C-alpha positions in Angstrom: -22.5 8.3 3.0 -22.2 11.6 5.1 -18.7 11.8 6.6 -19.2 13.3 10.1 -16.0 15.4 11.2 -12.5 14.9 9.8 -12.0 11.9 7.0 -9.2 9.5 7.3 -6.4 10.4 4.9 -3.6 8.4 3.3 -0.6 9.0 1.3 2.3 7.1 -0.3 5.8 7.3 -1.9 7.8 5.1 -4.1 11.4 4.9 -4.1 12.9 2.8 -6.6 16.8 1.8 -5.9 19.5 0.1 -8.1 21.7 -2.7 -7.1 24.2 0.1 -5.8 21.4 1.6 -3.7 21.3 4.8 -5.8 17.8 6.3 -6.4 16.6 5.5 -10.0 13.1 6.7 -9.2 11.2 8.8 -6.5 7.6 9.5 -6.9 7.3 12.1 -4.2 4.2 12.0 -2.1 0.8 11.4 -3.5 -2.7 10.7 -2.1 -4.4 7.3 -1.9 -8.0 6.4 -1.5 -9.0 5.0 1.9 -11.8 2.3 1.0 -14.9 1.7 2.9 -13.8 -1.6 4.0 -11.1 0.2 6.1 -14.0 1.9 7.9 -15.8 -1.1 8.7 -12.5 -2.7 9.9 -12.0 0.5 12.3 -15.5 0.1 13.6 -14.9 -3.7 14.3 -11.8 -2.9 16.1 -13.4 0.0 18.2 -15.9 -2.6 19.0 -13.3 -5.1 20.1 -14.4 -7.7 17.5 -11.0 -9.2 17.6 -9.6 -7.3 14.8 -6.0 -8.2 13.7 -5.2 -5.1 12.0 -3.0 -4.8 9.0 -2.1 -8.2 7.7 -0.3 -7.2 4.5 0.5 -4.9 1.7 -0.3 -6.3 -1.8 1.4 -5.1 -5.1 0.0 -5.9 -8.4 0.4 -5.6 -12.1 -2.8 -4.0 -12.7 -4.3 -3.6 -16.0 -1.5 -3.0 -19.1 -4.3 -0.9 -20.8 -3.6 1.6 -18.0 -0.4 2.5 -19.6 -2.2 4.1 -22.7 -5.3 5.3 -21.0 -4.0 6.3 -17.3 -4.8 4.1 -14.3 -8.3 4.8 -13.2 -9.0 6.3 -9.7 -10.0 3.7 -7.5 -13.4 4.4 -5.7 -14.3 3.7 -2.2 -16.2 0.5 -2.9 -13.1 -1.5 -4.5 -12.2 -4.6 -2.3 -9.4 -5.9 -4.0 -6.5 -5.7 -6.8 -6.4 -6.9 -10.3 -3.2 -9.3 -9.9 -2.2 -9.5 -6.1 1.1 -10.2 -4.7 1.3 -9.8 -0.8 4.2 -8.6 1.3 3.2 -10.0 4.8 3.0 -8.0 8.0 6.3 -9.5 9.2 8.2 -7.8 6.3 6.5 -4.6 7.1 7.9 -1.8 9.3 5.0 -0.2 11.0 5.6 2.9 13.2 3.7 5.6 14.8 4.2 9.2 13.9 4.0 12.6 15.6 2.4 15.8 14.4 5.9 16.4 12.5 5.6 12.9 10.7 8.6 11.8 12.9 8.5 8.1 14.4 7.5 7.6 18.0 6.9 4.9 20.1 3.5 5.7 21.7 0.3 5.1 19.7 -0.9 8.3 17.9 -3.5 9.0 15.2 -0.6 8.7 12.6 0.5 5.4 11.3 3.5 4.9 8.7 3.9 1.5 6.9 7.0 0.8 4.9 7.4 -2.3 2.6 10.8 -2.9 1.1 10.7 -5.1 -2.1 14.3 -6.3 -2.6 16.0 -8.1 -5.4 13.7 -10.7 -7.1 10.7 -9.4 -5.2 8.0 -9.9 -6.4 8.8 -12.7 -8.9 8.3 -11.5 -12.5 4.9 -12.3 -13.7 6.6 -14.7 -16.5 9.7 -16.7 -16.0 11.3 -15.0 -19.2 11.0 -11.7 -17.8 13.4 -9.6 -15.7 11.2 -6.8 -14.7 8.0 -6.7 -12.7 5.6 -4.0 -14.1 3.9 -2.5 -10.8 0.8 -0.4 -11.4 -1.4 -0.7 -8.1 -1.2 -1.6 -4.3 -3.2 -1.7 -1.5 -3.1 -2.3 2.5 -5.4 -5.4 3.8 -6.5 -6.1 7.3 -8.4 -9.0 8.5 -11.4 -9.3 10.6 -12.4 -13.1 11.5 -11.4 -15.0 8.5 -12.5 -12.3 5.9 -9.8 -9.7 4.4 -10.7 -6.3 4.1 -8.8 -3.7 1.9 -7.9 -0.6 3.6 -6.7 1.7 1.0 -5.8 1.2 -3.0 -3.5 3.3 -5.0 -3.3 3.0 -8.9 -0.3 4.6 -10.5 1.7 4.8 -13.7 3.6 1.8 -14.2 7.1 1.2 -12.6 9.2 -1.3 -13.9 11.1 -2.9 -11.0 14.0 -4.8 -12.3 14.7 -8.0 -10.3 18.1 -6.4 -9.2 16.4 -3.2 -7.9 14.8 -2.3 -4.4 11.5 -0.6 -4.3 10.7 1.1 -1.0 7.1 1.7 -0.7 6.2 4.2 2.3 2.5 4.4 3.3 1.0 7.0 5.8 -2.3 6.7 7.2 -3.9 9.8 9.1 -6.9 9.0 11.5 
């Protein structure tokens, strides 16, 4: 598909903190893939089709084979995660950003979404484990009853201990 004008851009950053709130890991800023279904969701919003916007951010274990081979880049046609666990919009912090990426109260073409996964979030995939291996995440919106993926990130594994906190920050530039 030919893109006319500037494309939508996304970025993310992961900050893993221990129980004492000290930073254990900081990924720095990286790019994410804005998928085609995000563009459909935006078109439905612009046509006033009753789109409800961002509904959740899902995190997932991905595929453990990615630890050896490296995670594959998602393509624009991806519609979901390998093993999703949602963080609902009520638990996300959504703010508009100005041209210097500082929070503002009025709508701008920049949006920052922050998810904080606290102690025990998400629950380990198996009861005997004390860590949750995170390898992917994505933002999801809704149009009617159908879920639409907005962006997708696959990254090297982050082992989130049940006692640690992960702050995931996503920025979307329209």
